[in-house]
Each structure stands twice: as structure tokens, then as C-alpha cells.
C-alpha positions in Angstrom: -4.7 -25.9 34.8 -7.1 -22.4 36.1 -8.0 -20.2 32.5 -7.0 -17.2 33.5 -3.4 -18.9 34.0 -3.0 -20.3 30.9 -3.9 -17.8 29.5 -1.4 -15.3 30.9 1.4 -18.1 30.1 -0.3 -18.3 26.6 0.3 -14.3 26.1 3.8 -14.0 28.1 5.5 -16.3 25.4 2.7 -15.2 22.6 4.8 -11.8 22.8 8.1 -13.1 24.0 9.1 -15.0 20.4 12.8 -13.5 19.8 12.0 -10.8 17.5 9.7 -8.0 16.8 7.9 -9.1 13.7 7.0 -12.3 15.0 5.3 -10.4 18.2 3.4 -8.4 16.5 1.7 -11.0 14.8 1.8 -13.9 17.1 0.8 -11.9 20.0 -1.2 -9.4 18.7 -3.7 -12.4 17.1 -3.5 -13.3 20.9 -4.5 -10.5 22.4 -7.2 -9.1 19.8 -8.8 -13.0 19.8 -8.1 -15.5 22.4 -10.7 -13.5 24.5 -13.7 -15.3 22.5 -11.9 -18.9 21.9 -13.1 -22.0 23.9 -11.0 -24.7 24.7 -10.3 -26.3 21.6 -8.5 -22.8 20.3 -6.9 -22.6 23.2 -5.4 -26.1 22.8 -4.8 -25.0 19.1 -3.1 -21.7 20.0 -1.0 -23.4 22.9 0.3 -26.3 19.7 1.1 -23.5 16.9 3.2 -21.4 19.0 5.6 -24.8 19.8 6.1 -24.3 15.6 9.2 -22.1 14.8 8.8 -18.5 13.8 9.7 -18.7 10.4 7.1 -20.9 10.1 4.4 -19.1 11.6 4.3 -16.4 9.8 4.4 -17.7 6.7 1.9 -19.7 7.1 0.4 -16.5 8.1 1.5 -13.8 5.3 1.0 -16.9 2.6 4.4 -17.4 1.5 4.4 -21.1 2.6 0.8 -23.9 2.7 0.2 -24.7 5.7 0.3 -27.9 6.7 -3.2 -30.2 7.1 -2.7 -29.9 10.7 -3.2 -26.1 11.1 -5.8 -25.2 8.4 -8.9 -24.7 9.1 -10.5 -21.8 11.0 -8.0 -20.1 13.5 -5.3 -20.6 10.7 -7.5 -18.6 8.4 -7.8 -15.7 11.1 -4.4 -15.4 11.8 -4.7 -14.5 7.3 -6.2 -11.7 7.7 -3.8 -10.0 9.5 -5.8 -7.1 10.9 -5.0 -7.5 14.3 -1.5 -6.3 13.7 -1.9 -2.5 15.0 0.9 -0.4 13.2 1.9 3.2 13.9 1.3 5.4 10.5 
């Protein structure tokens, strides 16, 4: 599949999770970082977004331990939470 089409599909899925909180966390992560992702990072994200939003959010926020499958630099980056725009 063409990379641009793949990214458009992933962006849609990242921003249409079902709750605003999940949209901001997962969609914000995608928007801020996806341009620099290689094939492995894209595959990781594609697999991650198949997980339940509550689980992804708990792992990112440190409320639950991250399963071994998701541990690594991508989850470490997600856990920084500096990609979420907060209105002040």
C-alpha cells in the first residue's frame, strides 16, 4: 500500500477512537511523530491501535504496566505526553 494512503488511514483511526481523551492522546501522538516513522514504527502503531483505548491510555499514563509486546522506544516516546496540545 502507498505510504501516503496508509498514513491517511492511520490518521483517521488515530483521531476517531470514541472518546475525546483517546483522540487527543493517540491522534496527537500520531500527528506529532508519524512523519518520521519508518516501516517498523508504522507497523508498531498499526498493531497498537487494535488494542483497547483504555489500555493504550493506561500504558501511556503509567497507570498500568506496559506489556512486553509494546515496550520499547515507541512506547517510551508515547509516555512523554508532550505531544498533547492543552488549551490554556
